[in-house]
C-alpha positions, 0 to 999 in steps of 0.5 A: 499499500501507499502512505500519504504525506501525512502518514510518512510524516507520522512515520518519520516523526515516530522514527526520530522520537525513538531514535532520539530516546535511544543510545545508538544515535548519541553514541555515534555522535560521541564516537564520531564528533566528540572522541574523533574516530573511536570505535562506537559501542553500539547496543545491540553490537551486531545486526544479527543481535536486532529483533524483529520486534526492535524494529517494529518498535521504532514504527509503534504509535506514540500515544500522546506524543503522536504528531498532530497534523 
């Protein structure tokens, strides 16, 4: 199916909120900018350790924090 522009914006907003609430976004900034090239310590440490539930959680509704358009 095809998403409308509003649906796409809501999906992007959900993903962004989940990224900012997590560890890896800030860990990537720390490794690349603050500690200039140090190796990031991702959570989970490998792509194989990412479950379907982990991915699905990024797309789940935000409840009261949902984007209103």
